C-alpha positions as CSV (number, residue, x, y, z in Angstrom):
1,M,-22.6,24.5,31.3
2,P,-23.8,25.8,27.9
3,G,-21.3,26.3,25.1
4,G,-20.0,29.8,24.9
5,A,-20.3,30.5,28.6
6,A,-17.6,32.3,30.4
7,P,-15.1,30.1,32.1
8,P,-15.8,29.9,35.9
9,A,-13.5,31.3,38.3
10,G,-10.6,28.9,39.0
11,A,-11.1,26.8,35.8
12,D,-7.6,26.3,34.5
13,T,-8.2,25.6,30.7
14,L,-5.0,27.2,29.5
15,R,-2.4,25.4,31.4
16,V,-3.2,22.0,29.9
17,E,-0.4,22.1,27.3
18,A,3.2,23.3,27.3
19,P,4.4,26.2,25.1
20,V,5.5,25.1,21.7
21,T,9.3,24.9,21.2
22,M,11.2,24.5,17.9
23,K,12.4,21.0,18.9
24,A,9.0,19.8,19.7
25,Y,7.6,21.4,16.5
26,L,10.2,19.7,14.2
27,M,9.6,16.3,15.8
28,C,6.0,16.5,15.0
29,V,6.6,17.9,11.6
30,F,8.7,15.0,10.5
31,A,5.8,12.6,10.8
32,A,4.1,14.4,8.0
33,F,6.8,13.1,5.6
34,G,4.5,10.0,5.3
35,G,2.5,12.0,2.9
36,I,5.3,12.0,0.4
37,F,5.2,8.3,-0.5
38,F,1.4,8.3,-0.2
39,G,1.3,11.1,-2.8
40,Y,4.1,9.8,-4.9
41,D,2.4,6.4,-5.2
42,S,-0.9,8.0,-6.1
43,G,0.8,10.3,-8.7
44,Y,3.2,8.1,-10.7
45,I,0.7,5.7,-12.1
46,A,-1.1,8.4,-14.2
47,G,2.1,9.1,-16.1
48,V,3.3,5.5,-16.3
49,M,-0.1,4.4,-18.0
50,G,0.5,7.0,-20.7
51,M,4.1,5.9,-21.5
52,D,4.6,4.2,-24.8
53,F,7.1,1.5,-23.6
54,F,4.8,0.6,-20.6
55,I,1.7,0.3,-23.0
56,K,3.6,-2.0,-25.3
57,T,5.0,-4.1,-22.4
58,I,1.4,-4.7,-21.2
59,E,-0.5,-4.8,-24.5
60,G,2.2,-6.0,-27.0
61,P,3.9,-4.3,-29.9
62,G,1.9,-1.7,-31.8
63,A,-0.5,-0.9,-29.0
64,L,-1.2,2.8,-28.6
65,F,-3.2,2.9,-25.4
66,L,-4.3,0.7,-22.5
67,P,-8.0,-0.4,-22.6
68,A,-10.3,1.2,-20.0
69,W,-10.6,-2.1,-17.9
70,K,-6.9,-2.3,-17.5
71,K,-6.4,1.3,-16.6
72,S,-9.3,0.8,-14.1
73,L,-7.7,-2.4,-12.7
74,I,-4.2,-1.0,-12.3
75,T,-5.3,2.2,-10.6
76,S,-8.0,0.9,-8.3
77,I,-6.2,-2.2,-7.1
78,L,-4.0,-0.1,-4.9
79,S,-7.1,1.6,-3.2
80,A,-8.5,-1.9,-2.6
81,G,-5.4,-2.8,-0.7
82,T,-5.4,0.4,1.2
83,F,-9.0,-0.1,2.2
84,F,-8.2,-3.4,4.1
85,G,-4.8,-2.1,5.2
86,S,-6.5,0.8,6.9
87,L,-9.0,-1.5,8.7
88,A,-6.2,-3.7,9.9
89,A,-4.1,-0.8,11.1
90,G,-6.8,0.2,13.7
91,D,-6.2,-2.9,15.6
92,L,-2.4,-2.9,15.2
93,A,-2.1,0.8,16.4
94,D,-3.9,-0.3,19.6
95,W,-1.7,-3.4,20.0
96,I,1.9,-2.4,19.0
97,G,1.7,1.3,19.0
98,R,1.2,4.1,16.5
99,K,4.7,4.6,15.2
100,F,5.5,0.8,14.9
101,T,2.3,0.3,12.8
102,V,3.6,3.0,10.5
103,I,7.0,1.3,10.3
104,L,5.5,-2.0,9.6
105,G,3.4,-0.3,6.8
106,C,6.6,1.0,5.3
107,A,8.1,-2.6,5.2
108,V,5.0,-4.0,3.6
109,F,4.9,-1.2,1.0
110,I,8.7,-1.9,0.1
111,V,7.7,-5.5,-0.7
112,G,4.9,-4.3,-3.0
113,V,7.3,-1.8,-4.7
114,I,9.8,-4.6,-5.4
115,L,7.1,-6.7,-7.1
116,Q,6.0,-3.7,-9.3
117,T,9.6,-2.9,-10.3
118,A,10.2,-6.4,-11.4
119,S,7.0,-6.5,-13.4
120,Q,6.9,-7.3,-17.1
121,S,3.2,-8.1,-17.4
122,L,-0.2,-7.0,-16.0
123,G,-0.4,-9.7,-13.4
124,L,2.8,-8.8,-11.4
125,I,2.1,-5.1,-11.4
126,V,-1.4,-5.6,-10.1
127,A,-0.1,-7.9,-7.4
128,G,2.7,-5.5,-6.4
129,R,0.1,-2.6,-6.2
130,L,-2.2,-4.7,-4.1
131,V,0.6,-5.5,-1.6
132,A,1.9,-1.9,-1.7
133,G,-1.8,-0.8,-1.0
134,F,-1.8,-2.7,2.4
135,G,1.4,-0.7,3.5
136,V,-0.1,2.6,2.3
137,G,-3.2,1.7,4.2
138,F,-1.3,1.2,7.4
139,V,0.6,4.5,7.0
140,S,-2.2,6.7,5.7
141,A,-4.5,5.7,8.6
142,I,-2.1,5.8,11.5
143,I,0.2,8.6,10.6
144,I,-2.8,11.1,11.0
145,L,-3.6,9.5,14.3
146,Y,0.0,9.8,15.4
147,M,0.4,13.4,14.4
148,S,-2.9,14.4,15.9
149,E,-1.9,12.9,19.3
150,I,1.6,14.3,19.5
151,A,1.0,17.7,18.1
152,P,0.5,20.7,20.3
153,R,-3.0,22.1,20.0
154,K,-1.8,25.6,18.7
155,V,-0.2,24.0,15.6
156,R,-2.1,20.7,15.2
157,G,-4.0,21.9,12.3
158,A,-0.9,23.3,10.5
159,I,1.1,20.1,11.2
160,V,-1.7,17.8,9.9
161,S,-2.1,20.2,7.0
162,G,1.6,19.5,6.5
163,Y,0.7,15.9,5.7
164,Q,-1.5,17.0,2.9
165,F,1.4,19.2,1.7
166,C,3.7,16.3,1.7
167,I,1.2,14.4,-0.4
168,C,1.3,17.2,-2.9
169,I,5.2,17.1,-2.8
170,G,4.9,13.3,-3.6
171,L,2.6,14.1,-6.5
172,L,4.9,16.7,-7.8
173,L,8.0,14.4,-7.5
174,A,6.1,11.7,-9.4
175,S,5.2,14.1,-12.2
176,C,8.8,15.3,-12.5
177,V,10.1,11.8,-12.6
178,N,7.4,10.8,-15.1
179,Y,8.3,13.9,-17.3
180,G,12.0,12.8,-17.1
181,T,11.5,9.2,-18.1
182,Q,8.6,9.3,-20.5
183,D,10.7,9.3,-23.7
184,R,13.0,6.3,-22.6
185,D,12.7,3.4,-25.0
186,D,13.4,0.8,-22.3
187,S,12.0,-0.6,-19.1
188,G,13.6,2.2,-17.2
189,S,10.8,4.6,-18.3
190,Y,8.4,3.0,-15.9
191,R,10.8,1.1,-13.5
192,I,12.6,4.3,-12.4
193,P,9.4,6.0,-11.3
194,I,8.2,2.8,-9.6
195,G,11.4,1.9,-7.8
196,L,12.1,5.3,-6.5
197,Q,9.2,4.9,-4.0
198,M,11.3,2.7,-1.8
199,A,13.5,5.8,-0.8
200,W,10.5,7.6,0.7
201,A,9.4,4.5,2.7
202,L,13.0,4.0,4.1
203,I,13.3,7.6,5.1
204,L,10.0,7.6,6.9
205,A,10.7,4.3,8.7
206,G,14.2,5.3,9.7
207,G,13.0,8.8,11.0
208,L,10.1,7.4,13.0
209,A,12.3,4.7,14.7
210,L,14.0,7.7,16.3
211,L,10.9,9.6,17.4
212,P,8.9,8.8,20.5
213,E,5.6,6.8,20.6
214,S,2.3,8.7,21.3
215,P,1.8,9.4,25.0
216,R,-1.9,8.8,24.6
217,F,-1.1,5.2,23.4
218,F,0.8,4.5,26.7
219,V,-2.1,6.1,28.7
220,R,-4.5,3.7,27.0
221,K,-2.2,0.8,27.8
222,G,-2.1,1.9,31.5
223,E,1.8,2.6,31.2
224,L,1.7,6.2,32.8
225,E,5.3,6.5,33.5
226,K,6.3,5.8,29.8
227,A,3.6,8.4,28.9
228,R,5.1,10.9,31.1
229,V,8.6,10.4,29.7
230,T,7.3,10.5,26.1
231,L,5.2,13.6,26.7
232,A,8.2,15.4,28.3
233,R,10.3,14.6,25.2
234,L,7.6,15.7,22.8
235,R,7.1,18.9,24.5
236,D,10.8,19.6,25.2
237,Q,10.2,20.0,28.9
238,P,11.7,18.4,32.1
239,L,10.0,15.4,33.6
240,D,8.9,17.4,36.7
241,S,7.4,20.2,34.7
242,E,4.0,21.5,35.8
243,Y,3.0,21.6,32.2
244,I,3.7,17.9,31.7
245,R,2.0,17.0,35.0
246,D,-1.2,19.0,33.9
247,E,-1.4,17.7,30.4
248,L,-0.8,14.2,31.4
249,A,-3.5,14.5,34.1
250,E,-5.9,15.8,31.6
251,I,-5.3,13.1,29.1
252,I,-5.6,10.4,31.9
253,A,-8.8,12.0,33.2
254,N,-10.5,12.3,29.8
255,H,-9.6,8.6,29.0
256,E,-11.0,7.5,32.5
257,Y,-14.2,9.5,31.7
258,E,-14.7,8.1,28.2
259,T,-14.1,4.5,29.3
260,S,-16.5,4.8,32.2
261,V,-19.2,6.1,29.9
262,A,-18.5,3.5,27.1
263,P,-16.5,0.7,28.6
264,V,-14.4,-1.3,26.0
265,G,-14.6,-5.1,26.2
266,G,-13.3,-7.7,23.9
267,Y,-12.2,-7.6,20.3
268,W,-15.6,-7.2,18.6
269,S,-17.0,-4.9,21.3
270,S,-14.0,-2.6,20.8
271,W,-15.2,-2.1,17.2
272,M,-18.8,-1.8,18.2
273,V,-18.0,1.1,20.5
274,C,-17.6,3.1,17.3
275,F,-21.3,2.6,16.6
276,Q,-22.7,3.3,20.0
277,G,-25.2,6.2,20.7
278,S,-27.9,8.1,19.0
279,L,-27.8,9.1,15.4
280,F,-29.4,12.4,16.5
281,K,-26.8,13.4,19.1
282,S,-23.8,15.1,17.6
283,S,-21.4,13.8,20.4
284,S,-22.3,10.1,20.1
285,N,-19.7,7.7,18.9
286,L,-22.0,6.7,16.0
287,R,-22.2,10.3,14.8
288,R,-18.4,10.8,15.1
289,T,-17.9,7.7,13.0
290,I,-20.3,8.9,10.4
291,L,-18.7,12.3,10.5
292,G,-15.2,10.8,9.9
293,T,-16.3,8.3,7.3
294,S,-18.6,10.6,5.4
295,L,-16.0,13.5,5.5
296,Q,-13.4,11.3,3.8
297,M,-16.0,10.1,1.3
298,M,-16.9,13.8,0.5
299,Q,-13.2,14.6,0.0
300,Q,-13.1,11.9,-2.8
301,W,-16.4,13.2,-4.2
302,T,-14.6,16.6,-5.0
303,G,-13.1,14.8,-8.1
304,C,-9.5,15.6,-7.0
305,N,-8.1,12.2,-7.8
306,F,-9.6,12.3,-11.2
307,V,-7.1,15.1,-12.1
308,F,-4.2,13.3,-10.3
309,Y,-4.9,9.8,-11.4
310,F,-6.1,10.3,-14.9
311,G,-5.0,13.9,-15.7
312,T,-2.3,12.8,-18.2
313,T,-4.6,10.5,-20.2
314,F,-7.5,13.0,-19.9
315,F,-5.5,15.8,-21.4
316,Q,-4.4,13.5,-24.2
317,Q,-8.0,12.9,-25.0
318,L,-8.8,16.6,-25.4
319,G,-6.8,16.4,-28.6
320,T,-5.5,20.0,-28.7
321,I,-2.8,19.7,-26.0
322,S,0.7,19.0,-27.5
323,N,2.3,17.9,-24.2
324,P,-0.2,16.5,-21.7
325,F,2.7,15.4,-19.4
326,L,3.6,19.1,-18.9
327,I,0.0,20.1,-18.2
328,S,-0.2,17.5,-15.5
329,L,3.0,18.8,-14.0
330,I,1.6,22.3,-13.9
331,T,-1.6,21.1,-12.2
332,T,0.5,19.3,-9.6
333,L,2.6,22.5,-9.1
334,V,-0.6,24.4,-8.4
335,N,-1.5,21.8,-5.9
336,V,1.9,22.1,-4.2
337,C,2.1,25.8,-4.1
338,S,-1.5,26.3,-2.8
339,T,-1.5,23.8,0.1
340,P,0.9,25.8,2.4
341,I,-1.7,28.5,2.7
342,S,-3.7,26.1,4.8
343,F,-0.9,26.1,7.4
344,W,-2.1,29.6,8.3
345,S,-5.7,29.5,7.4
346,M,-6.5,26.2,9.2
347,E,-5.6,27.9,12.5
348,R,-6.6,31.4,11.7
349,V,-9.9,30.8,9.7
350,G,-10.8,27.5,11.0
351,R,-11.7,24.1,9.7
352,R,-15.5,24.6,9.2
353,P,-15.4,28.0,7.2
354,L,-12.6,26.6,4.9
355,L,-14.6,23.4,4.1
356,I,-17.8,25.4,3.4
357,W,-16.3,28.1,1.2
358,G,-13.9,25.7,-0.4
359,A,-16.7,23.6,-1.6
360,L,-18.5,26.6,-3.0
361,G,-15.3,27.7,-4.9
362,M,-14.9,24.1,-6.4
363,V,-18.6,24.0,-7.5
364,I,-18.2,27.3,-9.5
365,C,-15.0,26.2,-11.1
366,Q,-16.1,22.7,-12.1
367,Y,-19.4,24.0,-13.5
368,I,-17.5,26.5,-15.7
369,V,-15.2,23.7,-17.0
370,A,-18.3,21.6,-17.7
371,I,-20.0,24.3,-19.5
372,I,-17.0,25.2,-21.7
373,G,-16.4,21.5,-22.4
374,T,-20.1,21.0,-23.4
375,V,-20.3,24.1,-25.7
376,K,-16.9,24.3,-27.3
377,P,-14.7,21.3,-26.4
378,D,-12.6,21.6,-29.7
379,D,-11.7,25.2,-29.5
380,D,-8.0,25.8,-28.6
381,N,-8.7,28.9,-26.5
382,C,-11.6,27.3,-24.8
383,V,-9.4,24.4,-23.8
384,K,-6.8,26.8,-22.3
385,A,-9.7,28.4,-20.3
386,M,-10.7,24.9,-19.1
387,I,-7.2,24.2,-18.0
388,A,-7.1,27.5,-16.2
389,F,-10.3,26.8,-14.2
390,I,-9.1,23.3,-13.4
391,C,-6.1,24.9,-11.9
392,I,-8.2,27.3,-9.9
393,Y,-10.4,24.4,-8.7
394,I,-7.3,22.5,-7.6
395,F,-6.3,25.7,-5.6
396,F,-9.5,25.6,-3.7
397,F,-9.2,21.9,-3.1
398,A,-5.6,22.3,-1.9
399,T,-6.3,25.1,0.6
400,T,-9.5,23.6,2.0
401,W,-10.7,20.0,1.6
402,G,-7.3,18.6,0.8
403,P,-5.9,19.1,4.3
404,G,-9.2,19.9,6.1
405,A,-10.7,16.5,5.9
406,W,-7.5,14.9,7.4
407,V,-7.2,17.5,10.2
408,V,-10.9,17.0,11.4
409,I,-10.9,13.1,11.4
410,G,-7.8,13.3,13.6
411,E,-9.6,15.5,16.2
412,V,-13.2,14.3,16.6
413,F,-12.7,10.8,18.1
414,P,-12.3,10.1,21.9
415,L,-9.2,8.1,22.9
416,P,-10.8,4.6,23.5
417,M,-11.9,4.5,19.9
418,R,-9.6,7.0,18.2
419,A,-7.4,4.5,16.4
420,K,-10.3,2.5,15.1
421,G,-12.3,5.7,14.3
422,V,-9.4,7.1,12.2
423,A,-8.9,3.7,10.6
424,L,-12.6,3.5,9.6
425,S,-12.4,7.1,8.3
426,T,-9.2,6.4,6.2
427,A,-10.8,3.2,4.9
428,S,-13.8,5.1,3.8
429,N,-11.3,7.4,1.8
430,W,-9.7,4.5,0.1
431,L,-13.1,2.8,-0.6
432,W,-14.3,5.8,-2.5
433,N,-11.0,6.3,-4.0
434,C,-11.2,2.8,-5.4
435,I,-14.8,3.2,-6.7
436,I,-13.8,6.4,-8.5
437,A,-10.7,4.8,-9.9
438,V,-12.9,1.9,-11.2
439,I,-15.6,3.8,-12.8
440,T,-13.8,7.0,-14.1
441,P,-12.3,5.4,-17.2
442,Y,-15.7,4.0,-18.1
443,M,-17.2,7.5,-17.8
444,V,-14.6,9.4,-19.6
445,D,-12.6,7.3,-22.2
446,S,-13.6,7.6,-25.9
447,D,-14.3,3.9,-26.3
448,K,-16.8,4.0,-23.3
449,G,-18.9,6.7,-21.9
450,N,-16.8,9.3,-23.8
451,L,-17.9,12.2,-21.4
452,G,-14.6,14.0,-21.6
453,P,-14.8,17.3,-19.9
454,K,-18.5,16.8,-19.4
455,V,-17.5,14.7,-16.5
456,F,-17.1,18.0,-14.5
457,W,-20.9,18.2,-14.4
458,I,-20.8,15.2,-12.1
459,W,-17.9,16.4,-9.9
460,G,-19.6,19.9,-9.7
461,S,-22.9,18.4,-8.5
462,L,-21.1,16.2,-6.0
463,C,-19.2,19.3,-4.6
464,C,-22.7,20.9,-4.1
465,C,-23.3,18.0,-1.7
466,C,-20.0,18.8,0.0
467,F,-21.1,22.4,0.6
468,L,-24.4,21.3,2.3
469,Y,-22.5,18.6,4.3
470,A,-19.9,21.0,5.6
471,F,-22.6,23.6,6.5
472,L,-24.9,21.2,8.3
473,L,-22.5,18.6,9.8
474,V,-18.9,19.8,10.3
475,P,-17.9,21.3,13.8
476,E,-15.2,23.8,14.4
477,T,-12.3,22.4,16.4
478,K,-9.5,24.9,16.0
479,G,-7.4,25.9,19.1
480,L,-8.7,23.1,21.2
481,T,-6.8,20.2,22.7
482,L,-8.2,16.7,21.7
483,E,-9.8,16.5,25.2
484,Q,-11.5,19.8,24.7
485,V,-12.8,18.8,21.4
486,D,-14.4,15.9,23.1
487,Q,-15.9,18.2,25.6
488,M,-17.1,20.7,22.9
489,L,-18.9,18.0,20.9
490,N,-20.8,17.0,24.1
491,E,-22.1,20.7,24.6
492,T,-22.7,22.1,21.1
493,T,-24.1,21.4,17.6
494,P,-22.0,21.8,14.5
495,R,-23.5,25.2,13.7
496,T,-22.9,26.6,17.3
497,S,-19.5,25.0,17.8
498,A,-17.4,28.0,16.7
499,R,-18.8,30.0,19.7
500,W,-17.7,27.4,22.3
501,V,-14.9,28.2,24.7
502,P,-13.2,25.9,27.2
503,H,-14.7,26.3,30.7
504,S,-13.4,23.3,32.6
505,T,-11.0,20.5,32.5
506,Y,-11.5,16.7,32.9
507,A,-8.7,16.6,35.5
508,G,-10.6,19.3,37.4
509,G,-13.1,16.6,38.3
510,E,-16.3,18.1,36.8
511,K,-16.6,15.4,34.2
512,I,-15.6,12.5,36.3
513,E,-18.1,13.5,39.1
514,K,-20.8,13.6,36.5
515,S,-19.8,10.2,35.2
516,V,-19.7,8.7,38.7
517,Q,-23.1,10.3,39.6
518,H,-24.5,8.9,36.3
519,H,-23.4,5.3,37.1
520,E,-24.5,5.5,40.8
521,E,-28.0,6.6,39.7
522,K,-28.1,3.8,37.1
523,A,-27.0,1.2,39.7
524,A,-29.6,2.4,42.2
525,S,-32.3,2.3,39.5
526,S,-31.3,-1.3,38.5
527,G,-31.3,-2.3,42.3
528,S,-34.8,-0.8,42.7
529,D,-36.1,-2.6,39.7
530,A,-34.6,-5.9,41.0
531,E,-36.3,-5.4,44.5
532,S,-39.6,-4.7,42.9
533,Q,-39.3,-7.8,40.8
534,V,-38.5,-9.9,43.9
């Protein structure tokens, strides 16, 4: 049936999920806490690299700054670890479960933090950030998957946006701690910000140990009774509830349909499933994988982590700012205060419009900063104007691309490849995060490219690409269950997806009947060919 057609008589598309209760909502919300130590770990390093005691510890007495290659190495090595950690997490999540993969990631992360806290030289802090990166990779890839699979459809966008909000809270906490320890003349100036990370990992691991596993993981493993018990707990419903029966039936039917269309075999074939199908069909696994990985790439192209990773040292280089740590704290506050708007807008406005108009807003702000930085880079009033537009740019990012990219990648993959699809998408985020962390000091620092605020010409141009990308390729997924998103992608294009409405259920048999008919026709065709050859 074409997208946008009215639901046929008897199609029960609304009773596929229980009403949202406060208990169920809070259980899902806690998982978003994983964003705090992700954000904190990303945020503390910018301040630490600008601290006098840390600089002297790494470079020796009398040193005034870290050379570009050391800043690049210290910052980017975490992203290198998270890239490989994200890829490994895809397998672990399908093997030991979503929540236990996150808990394992917390344990690995704590080991990395211990190494960093003990460091008194470049080697140990680099090694510690590499190990911690593996842990962050586990958590950042699978916590999105876990939240998307357990959250009710009506609040899924808001809950996953809560993950981005927690990232912002982590960045803010890092800025506050850095601001409080920057003037200490001992190792506590950098060891306190580093060591505090262990608290966030312990809280997340302890809380997740008490939460249920994803019911979709149990369906994938064929453990349907465990899936029923887990789903009832998540939805705060009795085991014999019709809502639980209907939602579980829909999850099972969708999984059976997807595995019948694209059977998953051994280890390597389970990864190759992510690349099956035509590049020109929006519902193919290949297109979904490209959508997820390129969306995360585009999120990094917005230039957000330039401000969060190198903001303190960038503001120092402008030469007219007396307290760059305070300006970094202000930009982080803007990020934190803006993100909660997405809790409402993600479900009310939708994913696609937010990504389109958010990219346009960032383009305008970044080009204004670039123009001011090119024409009058040394004027005090002009520098204040630049900082104001950087804050407005962060507002656009925090309300659109910050949470939006994470929400979409948690929704577009079918169950048989969801863990690996989200893992590949998150790995793409960290790969580009690493690339940007490596090259940015060479572009901006005065002893290298010395672009200074002119670097915003690059970020603005990349945001133009983000605008075109969102308009042409991002579908609208608000208000749909994960199974309905799968159905929508099969029947629409990104530009017509907003008009699609659910008109049937997988459990209703329509999709399974089509799948069976398709395989019967294929088998008959193969038999005819064989007979003709004989």
